[in-house]
Structure formats: C-alpha cells, structure tokens
DODOVO-984429 format. One line per field, with one value per residue: residue number from 1; residue in one letter; x, y, z of N, C-alpha, C in turn. Coordinates in nm, 4 decimals. Each point is the difference from the previous one (the first is absolute). Example, Ala and Ser with C-alpha at 12.3 -4.5 7.8 and 13.67 -1.06 7.14 Angstrom:
<koldos>
k c(1, 2)
r c(a, s)
npx c(1.3190, -0.0350)
npy c(-0.5690, 0.1050)
npz c(0.7800, -0.0720)
capx c(-0.0890, 0.0820)
capy c(0.1190, 0.1190)
capz c(0.0000, 0.0060)
cpx c(0.0900, -0.0770)
cpy c(0.1200, 0.1090)
cpz c(0.0000, 0.0730)
</koldos>
This chain:
<koldos>
k c(1, 2, 3, 4, 5, 6, 7, 8, 9, 10, 11, 12, 13, 14, 15, 16, 17, 18, 19, 20, 21, 22, 23, 24, 25, 26, 27, 28, 29, 30, 31, 32, 33, 34, 35, 36, 37, 38, 39, 40, 41, 42, 43, 44, 45, 46, 47, 48, 49, 50, 51, 52, 53, 54, 55, 56, 57, 58, 59, 60, 61, 62, 63, 64, 65, 66, 67, 68, 69, 70, 71, 72, 73, 74, 75, 76, 77, 78, 79, 80, 81)
r c(m, i, k, r, t, p, g, t, n, l, i, p, k, a, i, y, r, r, g, q, c, f, v, g, l, g, e, f, e, r, g, l, d, d, y, k, r, a, l, a, l, d, p, n, n, a, i, i, p, k, l, i, d, e, a, k, k, k, q, q, n, y, n, k, k, s, k, a, m, y, s, k, m, f, t, s, e, s, n, e, k)
npx c(-6.8064, -0.1024, -0.0484, -0.0619, -0.1204, 0.0182, -0.0335, 0.0847, -0.0301, -0.0393, 0.0651, 0.0103, 0.1253, -0.0504, -0.0836, 0.0954, 0.0738, -0.1043, -0.0157, 0.1316, -0.0215, -0.1052, 0.0688, 0.1016, -0.1030, -0.0078, 0.0018, -0.0227, -0.1269, 0.0335, 0.0899, -0.0856, -0.0874, 0.0954, 0.0313, -0.1283, -0.0151, 0.1088, -0.0466, -0.1177, 0.0691, 0.0609, -0.0687, 0.1063, -0.0438, 0.1162, 0.0243, -0.0910, -0.0004, 0.1301, -0.0120, -0.0795, 0.0817, 0.1045, -0.0690, -0.0377, 0.1264, 0.0443, -0.0934, 0.0312, 0.1294, -0.0262, -0.0752, 0.0962, 0.0948, -0.0727, -0.0268, 0.1272, 0.0379, -0.0914, 0.0360, 0.1258, -0.0261, -0.0734, 0.0935, 0.0981, -0.0703, -0.0335, 0.1294, 0.0138, -0.1059)
npy c(-16.3076, 0.0265, -0.0694, 0.1087, -0.0485, 0.0963, 0.0757, -0.0990, -0.0831, -0.0429, -0.1089, 0.0147, 0.0232, 0.0683, 0.0526, 0.0131, 0.0451, 0.0704, 0.0366, 0.0182, 0.0607, 0.0630, 0.0236, 0.0350, 0.0595, 0.0141, 0.1252, -0.0698, -0.0053, -0.0120, -0.0908, -0.0562, 0.0115, -0.0377, -0.0989, -0.0197, 0.0069, -0.0748, -0.0780, 0.0151, -0.0195, -0.1023, 0.0562, 0.0708, -0.0642, -0.0436, 0.0001, 0.0900, 0.0325, -0.0106, 0.0722, 0.0779, -0.0091, 0.0181, 0.0959, 0.0401, -0.0194, 0.0583, 0.0902, 0.0016, -0.0029, 0.0911, 0.0651, -0.0235, 0.0311, 0.1043, 0.0279, -0.0274, 0.0711, 0.0938, -0.0062, -0.0103, 0.0982, 0.0578, -0.0205, 0.0182, 0.0983, 0.0328, -0.0228, 0.0537, 0.0592)
npz c(-15.2946, 0.0748, -0.1002, 0.0403, -0.0148, -0.0909, 0.1022, 0.0319, 0.0959, -0.1205, 0.0297, -0.1318, 0.0349, 0.1004, -0.0878, -0.0940, 0.0991, 0.0425, -0.1270, 0.0021, 0.1142, -0.0491, -0.1100, 0.0780, 0.0570, -0.1325, 0.0419, -0.1106, 0.0337, 0.1266, -0.0367, -0.0853, 0.0980, 0.0842, -0.0815, -0.0214, 0.1297, 0.0198, -0.0964, 0.0586, 0.1124, -0.0585, -0.0997, 0.0319, 0.1062, -0.0487, 0.1292, 0.0265, -0.1286, 0.0190, 0.1100, -0.0706, -0.1047, 0.0817, 0.0609, -0.1207, -0.0391, 0.1108, -0.0212, -0.1285, 0.0329, 0.0924, -0.0885, -0.0891, 0.0888, 0.0368, -0.1253, -0.0298, 0.1054, -0.0205, -0.1272, 0.0447, 0.0821, -0.0907, -0.0908, 0.0866, 0.0467, -0.1220, -0.0241, 0.1223, -0.0435)
capx c(-0.1094, -0.1299, -0.0732, -0.1443, -0.0825, -0.0478, -0.1393, -0.0427, 0.1020, 0.0277, 0.1316, -0.0212, 0.0909, -0.0507, -0.1218, 0.0319, 0.0665, -0.1064, -0.0541, 0.0911, -0.0246, -0.1260, 0.0202, 0.0813, -0.0868, -0.1049, -0.1170, 0.0274, -0.0899, 0.0433, 0.1270, -0.0267, -0.0631, 0.1062, 0.0814, -0.0752, -0.0042, 0.1337, 0.0180, -0.0787, 0.0723, 0.1294, -0.0188, 0.1262, 0.0791, 0.0051, 0.0044, -0.1334, -0.0695, 0.0628, -0.0490, -0.1398, 0.0025, 0.0483, -0.1038, -0.1070, 0.0494, 0.0019, -0.1397, -0.0457, 0.0633, -0.0630, -0.1353, 0.0134, 0.0383, -0.1149, -0.1015, 0.0476, -0.0033, -0.1380, -0.0599, 0.0503, -0.0666, -0.1373, -0.0053, 0.0418, -0.1074, -0.1109, 0.0470, 0.0069, -0.1357)
capy c(0.0948, -0.0617, 0.0648, 0.0010, 0.0448, 0.1363, 0.0158, -0.1093, -0.0516, -0.1359, -0.0290, -0.1134, -0.1109, -0.0694, -0.0725, -0.1201, -0.0958, -0.0683, -0.0943, -0.1140, -0.0789, -0.0715, -0.1063, -0.1007, -0.0721, -0.0683, 0.0875, 0.0547, 0.1109, 0.1177, 0.0417, 0.0623, 0.1298, 0.0932, 0.0271, 0.0896, 0.1307, 0.0577, 0.0366, 0.1216, 0.1111, 0.0154, -0.0698, -0.0143, -0.1051, -0.1161, -0.1234, -0.0401, -0.0897, -0.1326, -0.0627, -0.0376, -0.1220, -0.1097, -0.0339, -0.0700, -0.1351, -0.0738, -0.0281, -0.1061, -0.1243, -0.0374, -0.0490, -0.1317, -0.0961, -0.0187, -0.0760, -0.1379, -0.0578, -0.0242, -0.1029, -0.1282, -0.0268, -0.0441, -0.1229, -0.1133, -0.0217, -0.0691, -0.1326, -0.0853, -0.0436)
capz c(0.0049, -0.0222, -0.1087, 0.0232, -0.1112, 0.0285, 0.0391, 0.0883, 0.0899, -0.0435, -0.0543, -0.0905, 0.0275, 0.1187, -0.0377, -0.0779, 0.0904, 0.0738, -0.0969, -0.0051, 0.1217, -0.0176, -0.0984, 0.0675, 0.0936, -0.0748, -0.0091, -0.1319, -0.0332, 0.0758, -0.0579, -0.1294, 0.0268, 0.0378, -0.1190, -0.0885, 0.0667, -0.0127, -0.1403, -0.0229, 0.0620, -0.0669, -0.1272, -0.0726, 0.0626, -0.0904, 0.0789, 0.0462, -0.0943, 0.0074, 0.1235, -0.0244, -0.0813, 0.0845, 0.0975, -0.0711, -0.0292, 0.1267, 0.0347, -0.0892, 0.0445, 0.1256, -0.0307, -0.0631, 0.1029, 0.0892, -0.0725, -0.0087, 0.1335, 0.0396, -0.0849, 0.0506, 0.1277, -0.0217, -0.0804, 0.0823, 0.0965, -0.0649, -0.0376, 0.1188, 0.0403)
cpx c(-0.1302, -0.0752, -0.1494, -0.0721, -0.0522, -0.1489, -0.0528, 0.1124, 0.0446, 0.1384, -0.0131, 0.0891, -0.0467, -0.1226, 0.0364, 0.0777, -0.1020, -0.0674, 0.0866, -0.0202, -0.1282, 0.0154, 0.0814, -0.0802, -0.1118, -0.1289, 0.0108, -0.0876, 0.0426, 0.1315, -0.0188, -0.0666, 0.1054, 0.0896, -0.0698, -0.0080, 0.1347, 0.0262, -0.0785, 0.0710, 0.1315, -0.0033, 0.1282, 0.0895, -0.0066, -0.0058, -0.1409, -0.0751, 0.0585, -0.0475, -0.1447, -0.0055, 0.0444, -0.1069, -0.1141, 0.0417, 0.0014, -0.1419, -0.0549, 0.0596, -0.0630, -0.1386, 0.0048, 0.0338, -0.1154, -0.1070, 0.0398, -0.0103, -0.1433, -0.0663, 0.0473, -0.0704, -0.1378, -0.0088, 0.0421, -0.1077, -0.1143, 0.0416, 0.0029, -0.1365, -0.0445)
cpy c(-0.0712, 0.0803, -0.0144, 0.0454, 0.1390, 0.0027, -0.1109, -0.0331, -0.1395, -0.0121, -0.1246, -0.1204, -0.0806, -0.0838, -0.1241, -0.1009, -0.0746, -0.1024, -0.1243, -0.0905, -0.0817, -0.1163, -0.1131, -0.0844, -0.0763, 0.0792, 0.0786, 0.1206, 0.1273, 0.0526, 0.0706, 0.1368, 0.1047, 0.0333, 0.0988, 0.1407, 0.0705, 0.0454, 0.1267, 0.1224, 0.0303, -0.0736, -0.0214, -0.1093, -0.1263, -0.1323, -0.0522, -0.0856, -0.1417, -0.0746, -0.0452, -0.1298, -0.1211, -0.0451, -0.0760, -0.1429, -0.0853, -0.0383, -0.1130, -0.1343, -0.0504, -0.0589, -0.1386, -0.1069, -0.0291, -0.0849, -0.1459, -0.0694, -0.0351, -0.1059, -0.1379, -0.0373, -0.0591, -0.1261, -0.1207, -0.0342, -0.0783, -0.1416, -0.0963, -0.0553, -0.1209)
cpz c(-0.0364, -0.1050, 0.0248, -0.1260, 0.0334, 0.0331, 0.0899, 0.0969, -0.0402, -0.0622, -0.0866, 0.0310, 0.1215, -0.0342, -0.0811, 0.0829, 0.0850, -0.0911, -0.0113, 0.1212, -0.0132, -0.0980, 0.0621, 0.0978, -0.0701, -0.0090, -0.1305, -0.0342, 0.0717, -0.0545, -0.1329, 0.0167, 0.0361, -0.1191, -0.0920, 0.0585, -0.0122, -0.1434, -0.0346, 0.0576, -0.0708, -0.1335, -0.0799, 0.0578, -0.0856, 0.0747, 0.0306, -0.1019, -0.0018, 0.1235, -0.0151, -0.0801, 0.0820, 0.0983, -0.0660, -0.0336, 0.1259, 0.0417, -0.0868, 0.0406, 0.1288, -0.0247, -0.0640, 0.1035, 0.0948, -0.0665, -0.0086, 0.1357, 0.0404, -0.0864, 0.0435, 0.1301, -0.0230, -0.0851, 0.0837, 0.1030, -0.0657, -0.0432, 0.1182, 0.0381, -0.0709)
</koldos>
C-alpha cells in the first residue's frame, strides 16, 4: 500500500528514493534536498536522518578527493615550467 502524505499527492518514500538516486550520481545537494523534503513529510521515519548523515559524509569525501586531485594538477603544472 502506498502511503501518501495527507493533503498532498506526495509520497515520502518515493522522494527519499529519488534522493538516493541523486546521491548515487554524485548530485549531493539535490539528494540532500530530497531527503530533507521527505523528512518534513514523514518526520517519524528513522531511516531518513541516517541517509542524510551518509550523504553528507559522501559529499565530504568527494570534496576532499576533488581538492586533492585539483591541487595535484596545478602543482605538477607549475613544477614543469
């Protein structure tokens, strides 16, 4: 049975699953937005806060890796000159 939020056509589970898809694609902000929206619609859901924490950790790891990669790109370029 599909659990709709009263007074809306929104389904919290569908929204948080879409958030999972966005996070899986590396679109962390969009995923976090969907998680927060799903949590607002279903505040008693214990899974969504865990997903928010996981997404934030994944985003931080991605940012660290990107920063390291770009810093290597620019330092090696300046060393070759």
